[in-house]
C-alpha positions, 0 to 999 in steps of 0.5 A, a space after each residue: 815329586 819329592 817332598 822337598 819340592 812340595 815343601 818349597 812350592 808350599 812355602 813359595 805359595 805363601 810367601 810370594 803373595 804375602 811379600 806382594 801384599 806387604 809391598 802393596 800395603 807399604 806403598 799405600 800406608 807408607 808411600 801414600 799411594 792410594 789403590 784404584 779399583 783395579 789395584 784392589 782387584 789384584 789384591 783379592 786373588 792374593 789374599 785367597 792365595 795366602 789363606 789357601 796356602 796357609 791351609 796347606 800347612 795344616 790340612 792333613 793328607 798330601 792330596 789335600 795339601 797338593 790341592 790347596 797349594 795348586 789352588 793358591 798358585 792359580 790365584 797368584 796367576 789370576 792376580 798376575 793376569 789381572 796386573 797385565 790387564 791393568 798395566 795395559 790400561 796404564 800404558 794405554 794399550 786398551 781401554 779399561 772397563 772401570 771408572 776411576 775410584 775414590 778413597 773416601 772412607 766413612 759414612 753417615 753424619 750430616 749432609 754437609 759432613 758427607 759432601 766435605 768427605 766426597 770433595 776431600 777424597 782423592 780420585 785415583 785413576 786406573 789409567 795412570 800409573 802412580 809410580 813406576 821403576 824402569 817404566 814399569 808400573 806397580 801393576 806391571 811389577 805385579 804381573 811380572 812377579 805373579 806370573 813367574 811365581 805362579 808358574 814356578 809353584 806349579 812347576 815345583 809341584 809337577 810329577 815326574 813319575 805319576 805312579 811314584 807318588 801316592 
């Protein structure tokens, strides 16, 4: 494996989940789309991928760097797999395994204040796409981009001649 391919793989392993998380946060905080429980499930592997890929920039030794980038790619693929499952729930191809989620924040206060927060908090259903483009939901886009991107990172890391790499 040439160092150029590894450098590209490492950069992709960091930039892809960063871009997907930035998009998710923009849809949440700018677009007003609240994430459901399964949306959160898709974010966690991306957060892990960002940390793993970032560590690959400071880790000494090529073997450790390769392991971190490969782990980041796997985390990206896991998010894509969760995205496939979530999109299937949204399109009613199968049932989800979770109830609707609430976006209620805060705790404490009087019973009345807590009840008011509960009543005002929007309920976000996991089986209804809040936004689509060309019939593809955000979960569907995450699935497509994550599965292709994670596979691309692993493809870039493949070894043509294992004995040539040390």
